[in-house]
Each structure stands twice: as C-alpha cells, then as structure tokens.
NUDO-115929 format. One record per residue: residue number from 1; residue in three letters; x, y, z of N, C-alpha, C in turn. Coordinates in pm, whole numbers, plus 32768, in hexadecimal, padded with zeros to 4 digits. Layout:
BEGIN
R     i    aa   n.east   n.north   n.up   ca.east   ca.north   ca.up   c.east   c.north   c.up
R   NUM   Ala        X         Y      Z         X          Y       Z        X         Y      Z
...
This chain:
BEGIN
R     i    aa   n.east   n.north   n.up   ca.east   ca.north   ca.up   c.east   c.north   c.up
R     1   Met     46ED      662B   8406      4649       65F7    83CC     4608      65E2   8468
R     2   Val     458C      65D4   844E      452A       65EE    84D7     454B      654C   84EA
R     3   Met     454C      654D   8553      450D       64B4    85BA     4455      64AA   85A0
R     4   Thr     444C      6439   858A      43A3       6438    8551     4380      639A   8584
R     5   Arg     4329      639E   85E5      4320       6319    8627     42AE      62D4   85B5
R     6   Arg     42BF      6258   85C9      4231       6204    859E     41C7      621C   85EF
R     7   Leu     4167      622B   85AA      40BB       6255    85F9     407B      61BE   861B
R     8   Leu     406C      6188   8656      3FF2       6126    8691     3F79      6178   86A4
R     9   Leu     3F14      6165   8655      3EAE       6186    865F     3E3D      611C   8685
R    10   Val     3E3A      6121   872A      3DAD       60AF    874D     3D01      611D   8744
R    11   Met     3CD2      60C3   86C4      3C35       60D5    86A9     3BEF      606C   86D1
R    12   Gly     3B6A      60B5   86D5      3AF9       605F    86CB     3A6E      608D   8735
R    13   Gln     3A58      603C   8786      39D5       604A    87CF     3A03      6031   8853
R    14   Ser     39CF      601D   88C9      39C8       6013    8951     3A5C      5F9D   8975
R    15   Asn     3A5A      5F4C   8955      3AD7       5F11    894C     3B50      5F43   8917
R    16   Ala     3B49      5F8E   88C1      3BB1       5FE9    88A5     3BD8      6054   891D
R    17   Gly     3B5A      607B   894F      3B7B       60E3    89A3     3BB1      60C0   8A1F
R    18   Gly     3B74      604C   8A50      3BA0       5FFC    8ADA     3B25      6006   8B31
R    19   Leu     3AF1      5FA5   8B87      3AAB       5F8F    8BF0     3B38      5F57   8C57
R    20   Cys     3BAA      5F30   8C3E      3BFC       5F0A    8CB7     3C24      5F5C   8D30
R    21   Ile     3C1E      5F23   8D94      3C4C       5F5D    8E01     3CE4      5F2E   8E12
R    22   Ala     3D2E      5F9F   8DFF      3DCA       5F8F    8DFF     3E0A      5F51   8E79
R    23   Ala     3DD0      5F63   8EE5      3E22       5F3A    8F5B     3DFA      5EAC   8F4D
R    24   Asn     3DB1      5E67   8F0D      3D6C       5DE5    8F3E     3DC9      5D6A   8EE1
R    25   Val     3E05      5DB9   8E76      3E60       5D7F    8E25     3EC9      5D43   8E6A
R    26   Asn     3EE4      5CB7   8E5A      3F52       5C74    8E9C     3FA9      5BF5   8E4F
R    27   Asn     3F83      5C0B   8DC3      3FBA       5BC9    8D52     400F      5C17   8D03
R    28   Tyr     403E      5C89   8D31      40AA       5CD9    8CD5     40E3      5D43   8D35
R    29   Thr     415F      5D3A   8D4B      41BC       5D6B    8DA9     419C      5E25   8D83
R    30   Asn     4186      5E7C   8DFA      4179       5F02    8DEA     40FC      5F33   8DA5
R    31   Phe     4093      5ED0   8D7F      4044       5EEF    8D31     3FFA      5F69   8D3C
R    32   Ala     3FEE      5F9C   8DD3      3FA7       6023    8DDC     4008      60A5   8E19
R    33   Thr     40A1      6083   8DF4      40FB       60F3    8DF9     40E9      6127   8D85
R    34   Pro     40F8      619B   8D78      40D9       6217    8D1E     418D      6218   8CF7
R    35   Asp     418E      6207   8C4D      4236       6200    8C24     4239      6270   8BCD
R    36   Ala     4269      62D1   8BE5      428C       6366    8BD3     42C2      6361   8B3E
R    37   Ser     4321      62DF   8B43      435E       62F8    8AB3     4311      62D1   8A4E
R    38   Ile     4281      62AD   8A4C      4240       6290    89E1     41BF      62FB   89E2
R    39   Pro     41D4      6359   8959      4159       63BA    8961     40E3      639A   8934
R    40   Phe     407C      63A5   8989      3FE8       6389    8945     3FBA      63F0   8980
R    41   Val     3F2D      63E7   8914      3EE5       6432    88EE     3E33      63E2   8901
R    42   Ser     3DEB      6401   8931      3D53       63C1    8925     3CE5      6429   88FC
R    43   Arg     3C94      63F1   889F      3C17       6423    888B     3BA8      63BB   88A3
R    44   Gly     3B59      63DE   88F3      3ADE       6399    88FD     3A64      63CC   8900
R    45   Leu     39FA      639E   88C3      397E       63DF    88C3     390A      635D   88FF
R    46   Leu     38F8      639E   8959      388F       632A    89B1     3809      62EE   8991
R    47   Ala     37EE      6326   8903      3742       6304    88A9     376D      6301   8813
R    48   Ala     370B      6286   87F4      371E       627D    876C     3717      6308   86FA
R    49   Asp     36B3      6356   8754      3680       63BE    86D0     367D      6432   8745
R    50   Pro     36F8      647C   876D      36BE       64E7    87F2     367C      656D   87A1
R    51   Pro     3642      65C8   87EA      35FE       6622    87AE     3654      667A   874A
R    52   Asn     36BC      668D   87AF      3738       66FF    878D     37BD      66A0   8756
R    53   Gly     37B9      6646   8750      383B       65ED    8717     38AA      661C   876A
R    54   Asp     3886      6649   87FE      392C       665B    8860     3979      6611   883E
R    55   Val     39DE      6627   884B      3A59       65BE    889D     3A2A      65D8   8915
R    56   Leu     3A24      6538   8953      3A0D       657A    8A04     3A5B      6533   8A37
R    57   Asp     3AD4      64FB   8A31      3B74       64E0    8A72     3B96      656B   8AC3
R    58   Pro     3B91      6578   8B33      3BAE       6607    8B6C     3C57      65FE   8B77
R    59   Val     3CA1      65AF   8B75      3D30       659C    8B56     3D57      65D6   8ABF
R    60   Ser     3D44      6641   8A9F      3D60       6629    89ED     3DDC      6659   89D6
R    61   Gly     3E58      6667   8A18      3ED2       668B    8A03     3F15      6615   89E5
R    62   Val     3F93      6621   89D4      4007       65A0    89C7     4043      6582   8A5C
R    63   Arg     402F      64FD   8A76      4033       64D8    8B00     40A4      6460   8AFF
R    64   Gly     40DC      63FE   8B54      4124       6394    8B43     40AA      6335   8B5D
R    65   Leu     40DC      62C8   8B0D      406C       6245    8AD8     4059      620B   8B90
R    66   Gly     3FC1      61F6   8B7D      3FA8       61FA    8C1C     3EEE      61D9   8C1F
R    67   Pro     3ED9      61C1   8C9F      3E4E       61B8    8CB8     3E0E      623B   8CBE
R    68   Arg     3D98      626A   8CAE      3D3E       62E3    8CB5     3D5E      6331   8D28
R    69   Leu     3D73      63A4   8D1E      3D9C       63F9    8DA4     3D0E      644D   8DD5
R    70   Ile     3CC2      6435   8D6C      3C27       6499    8D7E     3BCE      6437   8D61
R    71   Ser     3B53      6433   8DD8      3AE8       63CD    8DAC     3A94      6436   8D46
R    72   Met     3A7A      63A9   8D01      3A12       63D7    8C77     3976      63AE   8C9E
R    73   Gly     3967      639B   8D47      38F6       6357    8D51     38D4      62C9   8D3A
R    74   Gly     3870      6299   8D84      3859       61E8    8D83     3893      61C0   8D9B
R    75   Ser     38C5      6144   8D41      392F       60DF    8D63     39A6      6127   8D16
R    76   Leu     39DA      618C   8CD6      3A40       61DF    8CC6     3A9F      6231   8D2A
R    77   Gly     3AB7      61F4   8D89      3AC2       6268    8E0B     3B5D      6263   8DF3
R    78   Val     3B8F      62C1   8E5B      3C30       62D7    8E64     3C7B      6247   8E75
R    79   Gly     3CDD      6242   8E34      3D43       61A2    8E34     3CE8      6134   8DD0
R    80   Thr     3CB4      6158   8D99      3C44       60FF    8D2E     3CAB      6116   8CA4
R    81   Cys     3CB9      60A1   8C63      3CDA       60C4    8BE7     3CB3      6040   8B67
R    82   Gly     3CFD      6012   8AFC      3CC7       5FC1    8A85     3D68      5F70   8A87
R    83   Pro     3D90      5F48   8A2F      3DBF       5EEC    89E3     3E2A      5F3B   89B5
R    84   Glu     3E2E      5FB4   8999      3EBC       6023    896F     3F04      600A   89DA
R    85   Val     3EFD      6006   8A5D      3F86       601C    8AC2     3FE7      5F8F   8AA0
R    86   Ser     3FB8      5F1F   8AAD      4005       5ECD    8A8E     403A      5EB9   89D7
R    87   Met     3FF4      5ECD   89AF      400A       5ED8    890B     409D      5F37   8911
R    88   Gly     406E      5FB7   8938      40C4       6009    890A     414F      5FEF   8961
R    89   Lys     4147      5FC5   89B1      41C7       5F8E    89F8     4225      5F26   89E4
R    90   Glu     41C0      5EE3   89AF      4213       5E37    897A     4257      5E7E   88D5
R    91   Leu     4222      5ECB   888A      4260       5F0D    8813     42D1      5F71   8842
R    92   His     42E3      5FA5   88C4      432E       6009    890D     43B7      5F8F   8910
R    93   Arg     4353      5F1A   895C      43F4       5EC2    8994     441F      5E8C   8907
R    94   Met     43DD      5E63   889F      4416       5E47    8834     4473      5EA0   87DE
R    95   Met     4437      5EF0   87DF      4484       5F82    8787     4475      6011   87EA
R    96   Pro     44D2      5FE3   8820      44F4       6058    8881     44D2      60FB   884C
R    97   Asn     44A1      615C   8874      447A       61D8    8861     444E      61E4   87D9
R    98   Glu     441F      6192   8783      43C1       6184    870F     434A      61C8   8713
R    99   Trp     430D      61C8   8777      4290       61C4    8764     4239      6219   87A6
R   100   Ala     41D0      6255   8799      418E       62C7    87C6     40DB      624B   87AD
R   101   Val     4093      627C   881E      4008       623B    8816     3F97      62BC   8809
R   102   Gly     3F27      626F   87D2      3EB3       62EB    87D6     3E50      6273   87C2
R   103   Gln     3DCE      62AD   87E4      3D6F       6278    8811     3CE9      62C3   87EB
R   104   Ile     3C9B      6276   8765      3C22       62AF    874B     3BCA      6252   875E
R   105   Trp     3B55      6264   8797      3AEE       61F6    87C3     3A64      6254   87F1
R   106   Ile     3A20      61EC   879D      3960       622B    87AC     3937      61AE   87FD
R   107   Asp     38F2      61EA   886E      3892       6171    88C6     380B      6141   8867
R   108   Ser     3803      60A5   8877      3790       607C    883E     379A      60A6   87B6
R   109   Ser     37ED      60B0   8760      380A       60D5    86D3     380C      6057   8685
R   110   Asp     37A2      6066   861A      379E       6004    85AB     37EC      603D   8534
R   111   Met     380B      5FD6   84BA      384D       6025    8465     37F8      60A9   840B
R   112   Asp     3788      6099   8427      373B       611A    83DE     3795      61AC   8408
R   113   Lys     379C      61BC   8477      37DF       6215    84B0     3892      622A   84AD
R   114   Trp     38D9      61CA   8467      3948       61E1    8442     3951      61D2   83B4
R   115   Lys     3906      61A4   8364      3929       619F    8292     392D      622B   828E
R   116   Pro     398B      6256   8212      3996       62C4    81F2     393C      6335   81CF
R   117   Thr     38BC      62D9   81B6      3852       633E    8182     37BD      6359   8207
R   118   Thr     3828      6346   825F      37BE       6359    82D8     379B      63E5   82F5
R   119   Val     3739      6410   831F      370D       6461    833A     36EA      647E   83E1
R   120   Tyr     3753      64F1   8414      375F       64E6    84A4     378E      657F   84D2
R   121   Pro     371A      65A3   851A      36A3       654C    854B     364C      6556   8506
R   122   Asn     35B1      651E   8501      3576       6510    8497     3541      6572   842C
R   123   Thr     3567      65EA   8471      3541       6670    842E     35C5      66A2   8401
R   124   Gly     3645      667C   8414      369F       66BB    83FD     370E      66A1   838F
R   125   Pro     3785      66C4   837A      37D6       6685    8329     37FA      6615   8330
R   126   Pro     3835      65B2   82C3      386F       653D    82C5     38C2      6534   832F
R   127   Phe     38C6      64B6   838F      391F       6490    83FC     39A4      64B0   83D8
R   128   Trp     39BA      6468   834D      3A4E       646E    8339     3A81      64DF   8311
R   129   His     3A37      6527   8309      3A91       65BB    82EA     3A61      6601   836D
R   130   Ala     3A23      65F0   83AF      3A08       6648    8419     3A42      6632   8480
R   131   Thr     3A43      659E   84A9      3A74       658D    852D     3B0B      6534   8513
R   132   Met     3AD6      64CE   84D1      3B56       645C    84E0     3BD2      6498   84B5
R   133   Leu     3BDE      64C8   8440      3C5C       64E6    83E8     3C98      6581   8420
R   134   Thr     3C4D      65AB   8471      3C71       662C    84BB     3CC0      65EA   8548
R   135   Gln     3C84      656C   8571      3CAA       656A    85FA     3D3E      6513   85F0
R   136   Ile     3D7B      64CE   857D      3DC3       6470    8544     3E23      64C2   8519
R   137   Glu     3E10      654F   84E9      3E93       6593    84C8     3EC9      65ED   8525
R   138   Asp     3E56      65F8   8591      3E68       6659    860D     3ED2      6601   8663
R   139   Ile     3EB3      657B   8684      3F03       6527    86BE     3F93      6525   867A
R   140   Gln     3F91      64FF   85CE      4030       651F    85B0     406A      656C   85CB
R   141   Arg     4016      65ED   85CE      4068       666D    85BF     40AA      665A   8676
R   142   Lys     4046      6646   86DD      407C       665F    8778     40C3      65F3   8793
R   143   Thr     40CB      6573   874C      412F       6508    8772     41C2      652A   872D
R   144   Gln     41AC      656E   86C3      4215       6549    8641     4244      64DE   861F
R   145   Ser     41AF      6499   85F9      41BF       641C    85BC     4177      641E   8549
R   146   Ser     4190      63A8   84F5      417F       6389    8460     4120      62E6   8462
R   147   Leu     4083      6306   844E      403F       628C    8447     407A      6258   83B6
R   148   Arg     4090      629E   8361      40CB       6237    82E5     4139      61D2   8317
R   149   Arg     41AA      61D7   836C      4216       6188    8375     41D1      6136   8404
R   150   Gly     412C      6149   8457      4117       60FE    84AF     40D3      60A3   8496
R   151   Ala     404B      60BD   84EF      3FD5       6018    84D1     3F82      6053   8526
R   152   Val     3EF7      6020   8507      3E78       602E    853D     3E4D      5FA9   8573
R   153   Ala     3E30      5FC1   85FB      3DFD       5F4F    863D     3D62      5F50   8643
R   154   Trp     3D26      5F05   8602      3C97       5F19    85FA     3C24      5EA4   8649
R   155   Leu     3BE7      5EE8   86AA      3B96       5E8A    8707     3B13      5EAA   870F
R   156   Gln     3ADF      5E76   869D      3A2B       5EA7    8688     39C5      5E3A   862E
R   157   Gly     395B      5E36   8669      3939       5DF0    8618     3894      5DAC   8654
R   158   Thr     389E      5DBB   870E      3824       5D7C    8708     37C3      5DB5   8711
R   159   Ser     37B6      5E54   86FD      372C       5E7B    86EC     36E9      5E3F   864C
R   160   Asp     375F      5E4C   85FC      3729       5E21    856A     36E4      5D88   858A
R   161   Ala     3736      5D28   85E0      36E7       5C91    85FB     3673      5CAB   8638
R   162   Leu     3646      5D1D   864C      35B5       5D12    8670     3548      5D43   8619
R   163   Ser     356B      5D34   85A1      3528       5D59    850C     352B      5D29   84CA
R   164   Ala     34F4      5CBC   846F      34FA       5C70    8411     3534      5CCC   8385
R   165   Pro     34CF      5D4C   838D      3522       5DAD    82E3     359E      5DC9   8316
R   166   Leu     35C5      5DF9   8386      364C       5E4B    8398     36AD      5DC1   83AA
R   167   Ala     36A8      5D71   83D4      36F8       5CD9    83A3     3700      5CDA   8327
R   168   Ala     3698      5CC0   82E9      36BE       5CB3    8239     36F5      5D12   820F
R   169   Ala     36FF      5D8F   8247      3745       5DE8    8209     37BD      5E0F   8240
R   170   Tyr     37EB      5DB8   8262      3865       5DE8    82E2     38E1      5DBF   8275
R   171   Leu     38ED      5D75   8230      3973       5D53    81E5     3974      5DFB   817A
R   172   Thr     3915      5DF3   8146      3918       5E7F    80FC     3923      5F04   814E
R   173   Asn     3902      5F07   81AA      390A       5F84    8239     3996      5F8E   824D
R   174   Ile     39E5      5F2C   8277      3A5C       5F15    82B4     3ACE      5F39   8233
R   175   Thr     3A7D      5F1C   81C8      3B0E       5F0E    8142     3B05      5FB7   8121
R   176   Ala     3A78      5FFB   8131      3A66       6064    8110     3ACE      60C8   814D
R   177   Leu     3AA3      60B9   81EC      3B0F       60F8    8266     3BAB      611B   8259
R   178   Phe     3BC1      6095   8236      3C6D       6090    820B     3C98      6092   81B0
R   179   Asn     3C4D      6090   812F      3C6C       60C1    80E5     3CAA      6174   80DD
R   180   Ala     3C1C      61A6   811A      3C51       624A    811E     3C9C      6250   8183
R   181   Ile     3CBD      6246   81E2      3D20       6258    8239     3D9F      6221   81F9
R   182   Gly     3DCA      619D   81B9      3E3B       617E    816F     3E3E      61B7   80FF
R   183   Ala     3DE1      61F8   80BA      3E07       6254    8039     3E24      62D3   807A
R   184   Arg     3E0F      6318   80F3      3E3E       638B    8132     3EB9      639F   815C
R   185   Tyr     3EFB      631E   819D      3F68       633A    81E7     3FCE      62B3   81A8
R   186   Cys     3FA0      6270   8142      4016       620F    8124     401F      6219   8091
R   187   Ala     40A9      61FE   803A      40B5       6206    7FAD     4028      61D6   7F6F
R   188   Asn     4017      614A   7F82      3FAD       60F3    7F60     3F58      60FF   7FDA
R   189   Ala     3ED2      60E4   7FAD      3E77       60DE    8001     3E7E      6057   8063
R   190   Ser     3E8B      5FF5   8017      3EB2       5F5F    8051     3F21      5F38   80B4
R   191   Asp     3F77      5FB6   80D8      3FF8       5FB4    811B     3FEC      5FC0   818F
R   192   Leu     3F82      6009   81DC      3F57       6018    8254     3F87      5F8C   8281
R   193   Val     3FD1      5FA1   82FE      3FC1       5F0D    836A     3F37      5F30   83D8
R   194   Ile     3F2B      5E9F   83BF      3EA8       5EA3    841C     3E9C      5E22   8469
R   195   Ser     3E6E      5E09   84EC      3E33       5DB6    851A     3DB7      5DB8   855A
R   196   Val     3D4B      5D49   8529      3CE5       5D52    8557     3CBF      5CE6   85BD
R   197   Asp     3C83      5D12   8614      3C3D       5CC7    869D     3BE1      5C63   864F
R   198   Arg     3BEF      5BF2   864A      3B54       5BAD    861F     3B08      5BA7   869A
R   199   Leu     3A8F      5BB9   8670      3A0B       5B9E    86B2     3A16      5B25   870D
R   200   Ser     3A0E      5B20   877F      3A33       5AA8    87E2     39AA      5A4F   87B7
R   201   Gln     39D5      59DC   87C0      3995       595B    87C0     3918      5970   883B
R   202   Val     3964      5988   88B9      3911       5974    8939     38A3      59B7   892A
R   203   Ser     38A6      5A55   88F3      382A       5A7D    88DF     37B5      5A57   8892
R   204   Ile     37F1      5A12   881A      3782       59C5    87E8     376F      5945   883A
R   205   Thr     37B7      5902   885B      3754       5870    88BA     3710      58CC   8936
R   206   Ala     3729      5934   8944      36CE       5955    89D5     365B      5989   89B4
R   207   Gly     364F      59C1   8921      35B8       59F4    8906     35DC      5A97   8908
R   208   Ala     3643      5AEB   8918      3639       5B4B    8932     3643      5BA5   88AA
R   209   Val     365A      5B65   884D      3652       5B94    87BD     35FC      5B4B   8765
R   210   Thr     35DB      5B6A   86ED      355B       5B0D    86BA     35A2      5B17   8629
R   211   Asp     35E8      5B2F   8600      362E       5B2A    856C     36BA      5B1E   8561
R   212   Gly     36F5      5AF9   85C6      37A0       5B08    85D4     37DA      5AAD   856E
R   213   Pro     378F      5A33   8512      37F7       59DE    84B7     380F      5A33   8451
R   214   Ala     379A      5A56   8433      379E       5AB8    83A7     3825      5B3E   83D5
R   215   Val     3827      5B7A   8432      3897       5BDF    844D     391F      5B84   8471
R   216   Gln     3916      5B1F   84A2      39BC       5AEA    849E     39DA      5A9F   841B
R   217   Thr     396D      5AA2   83C3      398D       5A56    8327     39CC      5B0C   82F6
R   218   Ala     3985      5B5C   82F4      39C5       5BDC    82B8     3A4C      5BF3   82EF
R   219   Glu     3A5D      5C02   835B      3AD3       5C13    83A8     3B33      5BCD   8370
R   220   Ala     3B38      5B22   835F      3B7C       5AF7    831C     3BC2      5B02   8288
R   221   Ser     3B59      5B2B   8265      3B2E       5B3B    81BA     3BB3      5BD7   819B
R   222   Phe     3B91      5C18   8211      3BD1       5CA3    81FD     3C87      5CB7   81FE
R   223   Val     3CA9      5C56   826C      3D1A       5C4A    827B     3D6A      5BCC   8224
R   224   Ala     3D0F      5B97   81EC      3D3A       5B36    8175     3D64      5B79   80F2
R   225   Val     3D34      5BE4   80E4      3D59       5C44    8061     3DC1      5C4C   8070
R   226   Lys     3E06      5C77   80E1      3EAB       5C9E    80D1     3EE3      5C61   815E
R   227   Pro     3F1B      5BC0   8171      3F1E       5BB7    81D4     3FC8      5BEC   81FD
R   228   Ser     3FFB      5BF5   8196      40AE       5C4F    81AC     4085      5CCD   8213
R   229   Arg     4014      5CFE   8217      3FF8       5D8E    8247     3F8B      5D9D   82AC
R   230   Arg     3F34      5D26   82DA      3EE6       5CF3    831D     3EC8      5C95   8391
R   231   Ala     3E90      5C90   83D0      3EB3       5C33    843A     3E21      5C05   8489
R   232   Leu     3E04      5B9B   84AE      3D6C       5B86    84F9     3DAB      5B50   855D
R   233   Ile     3D68      5B93   85CF      3D89       5B50    864B     3D31      5B14   869E
R   234   Asn     3D23      5A9F   86B5      3CC6       5A1C    86E9     3CBC      5A3D   879A
R   235   Glu     3C74      5A83   87D3      3C66       5A86    8868     3BF9      5A19   888C
R   236   Asp     3BDA      59AE   8841      3B72       595F    8892     3BAC      5933   88ED
R   237   Asp     3C07      5911   8948      3C3F       58D0    899A     3C31      5934   8A41
R   238   Leu     3C2F      59AC   89E9      3C16       5A3F    8A79     3B9C      5A3B   8AD4
R   239   Ala     3BAE      5A6C   8B40      3B16       5A5A    8BA3     3ADA      5ACA   8B85
R   240   Leu     3A68      5ADB   8B68      3A28       5B77    8B62     39DC      5B84   8BCB
R   241   Arg     3999      5C06   8BE6      3983       5C26    8C5A     38E4      5BEF   8C5D
R   242   Val     385F      5BF1   8CC1      37DB       5BDD    8CC7     378A      5BE6   8C4A
R   243   Asp     37B5      5C3F   8BDC      376B       5C71    8B91     378F      5C23   8B28
R   244   Asn     37F2      5BD9   8AF4      381E       5B6D    8AB7     3861      5BCF   8A47
R   245   Leu     386E      5C30   8A3E      3871       5CA2    89CE     391E      5CDF   89E6
R   246   His     3935      5D24   8A6F      3994       5D83    8A8A     39FE      5CED   8ACD
R   247   Tyr     3A87      5D24   8AB9      3AE0       5CD7    8AF2     3AF0      5CE7   8BA1
R   248   Ala     3B3C      5C55   8BD6      3B54       5C78    8C71     3BC0      5CD0   8C5A
R   249   Asp     3BE9      5CD6   8CF0      3C6B       5D45    8CFB     3CE2      5CF6   8CD3
R   250   Asn     3CF9      5C86   8CF4      3D72       5C15    8C9F     3D67      5C3F   8C2F
R   251   Ser     3CEB      5C50   8BEB      3CF2       5C04    8B4D     3D2E      5C8E   8B1D
R   252   Tyr     3D17      5CE0   8B66      3D22       5D8C    8AE4     3DE2      5D48   8AE4
R   253   Ala     3DF6      5D55   8B53      3E91       5D4C    8B20     3EB7      5CEE   8ADD
R   254   Thr     3E9C      5C63   8AD8      3E9F       5C08    8A94     3E8C      5C2A   89D3
R   255   Val     3E16      5C78   89D3      3DE5       5CB1    8941     3E4A      5CFA   8909
R   256   Gly     3E91      5D54   8980      3F0B       5DD0    8949     3F8C      5D8C   8942
R   257   Val     3FB8      5CFA   894A      4027       5CC8    8943     3FFB      5C94   88C8
R   258   Arg     3F90      5C4E   88A4      3F80       5C0B    883D     3F88      5C6A   87B4
R   259   His     3F5B      5CAC   87CD      3F45       5D38    8773     3FD3      5D56   8742
R   260   Ala     4010      5D73   87BB      40B5       5DDE    87A4     4109      5D58   8759
R   261   Ala     40E1      5CDB   876C      4159       5C7D    873D     411E      5C78   86B6
R   262   Ala     40A6      5C6B   866A      407C       5C3C    85E8     40B7      5CCE   8595
R   263   Ile     4092      5D47   85F5      40C7       5DB3    8584     4169      5DB8   858E
R   264   Phe     41B0      5D89   85D9      424F       5D82    85D9     426E      5D47   8563
R   265   Gln     420C      5CC8   8570      4251       5C6D    84F2     423B      5C87   8485
R   266   Leu     41BE      5CD8   8476      41BA       5D0D    83F1     41F6      5D79   83B0
R   267   Ile     4226      5DA6   8424      4283       5E44    83F5     431B      5DE9   83DA
R   268   Ala     4330      5D9C   842E      43CE       5D46    841A     43BD      5D0E   83A9
R   269   Ala     4346      5CD2   8362      4357       5C7F    82DB     4369      5CE4   8261
R   270   Gly     4308      5D40   8295      4308       5DB8    821F     4383      5E07   8219
R   271   Ala     43E1      5DF4   826A      446A       5E31    825D     44CD      5DF5   8275
R   272   Gly     44BA      5D59   8235      451E       5CEB    821F     4549      5CCE   828F
R   273   Gly     44FE      5CE2   82F5      453C       5C7C    8378     4567      5CF7   83E2
R   274   Met     4586      5D78   83B2      45C3       5DD3    83E5     456D      5E3C   841F
R   275   Val     459F      5E82   8491      4559       5EE5    849F     45C4      5F3C   84E6
R   276   Gly     45B7      5FDC   84F2      45ED       6026    84FC     45B2      60B8   8562
R   277   Pro     460D      611F   8578      45EB       617C    8595     4582      61D7   84F8
R   278   Ser     4524      6210   8548      44BB       6267    84E3     44F0      62F0   84AF
R   279   Ile     455D      62FC   8433      459F       6366    83FF     453A      63D7   839D
R   280   Gly     4504      6446   83C8      44CA       646D    8389     4419      6453   8378
R   281   Leu     43BA      64B2   833E      4347       6484    8331     4347      6466   8286
R   282   Arg     4340      63D5   8294      433C       638F    8217     42B1      6333   81F0
C-alpha cells in the first residue's frame, strides 16, 4: 500500500499567510528552524482580486516546513511565516510522520472571494474551479497527502467584519465554502475536520473592525453545527500588531499550537481515541 500523509491545510487571509518574523519568536523552541520531515507547499495571493489570478509565492515546490525562503515583498520577507509552522510541528510531535502541510491564502480577502460561486478574477471563471480546487489537489499530489484524513485550519474574517452586508452573510458563505470542500474530499460534506480562528475581541474593542460581533456569532454558529468535527479557537488573550488586526510574532506561534491541539483532539475522538499510521488514500 501507498503510505499517505494527512494534509493540514491552512487557509484564509493574511493571518493565515502570516506576517510573523520567525527569528523574533521566543515562546516556541526551534520555531524558525525548517523541519525537512514535514512536507510543505504554500500558495499565496497578494491581492484579493489580482488581474491574472497568479499564484505569487515564488517557492512553489515541496520543501521542509519553515519560514519563507524568498521574499514576497513588503512585510512578507525572507524568514516570515504564519501559524502553519508551529501548527504543523505540533501535529508532527503528537502524530510523528503523519502530516504534510499546505497553505492557501489571499491577502485582504473577504468571503466573497472564497465562496464557491465567486467569479475570480472579476471577468474570469469561478475561483473555486479555477484556483482553489486546482491548488488543493496539486498540494495533495506533491506532498502525497490526503485532505480527507486531514484537517483545515481557517483564519479569516477581519475583512468581512468591516462590512455589515458581508458580516450578515458570513454564516451562509462559510457554510457554502466548506460544504463544497467537504463534499469533494470526504464521504459526507460535514465530515471535514475544521478549526476556525475566532475573530479577536481585541480588534473589536480597538475599533479596527466595525461589524465584528456578527462575524463572531457566525463563526460560533458554524462550529456548533457539528462540534465533533469542528472547533472554535478563541485568541482574545493574544497580542496583536499595532494595526489591531494581525497577530504579534509570539502570538502566531501560540495560534498554531492551539489549532494543532484542537485538530488532534477532533481526530482522536473520531477514531475512538486512537490515532495511527495513515495507510492508503482513504
């Protein structure tokens, strides 16, 4: 049989892509050191609706999980990353050699850029078919992994929290997105394991977003539909950058640890408390 890893897919907007300067992290051992035993592929889009829909992450092949090797410009320089680093390392620690990590993120994106009916770019084919589906399947193939047996960590919502109509539609849109992904990769659409990063109360209190409570309510309602396969991660105690939207460096490491713990618990519970080698693409 073919040994197939579980795929951890980190998705969302810029907090999923990450502004963390890995060398500054001092609350997670060897955070900045790449781990060659964890296959990693990243796909990042630097604008919510780029004219050509190009995948701009210049390191497109498989590499060991770790910070960026080539600058994507601006705050996304060499040595930066997101929560995927500690998330993947923690899952590897708890389930050795079980995981590969993929990352798909769109800077400044609201749910109108993610829902399955989105046209992306504005004059092009639906984003789901043209970009996201292609990237998920490419990541699975390159890392020899299976999302069906893995999980999604979802870090998105601040852009929707800046618009009352988008915030009001958040539950509908996130449900449609993950129903589509779940139906594609799982026996039942609701079987996909998902950890949802709750919009920080710090952003709301600081006035960085205008419609945050509606998004928080939608996130909680989405998770409550199937708590055996979904988890809501509360990050209200974590420090943010001066914009009160993006995590501080050490916070990125903690976010990853929390998501990994929640994902592990969901998978272990679904397996009757037992987890073991991934044998075959199931």
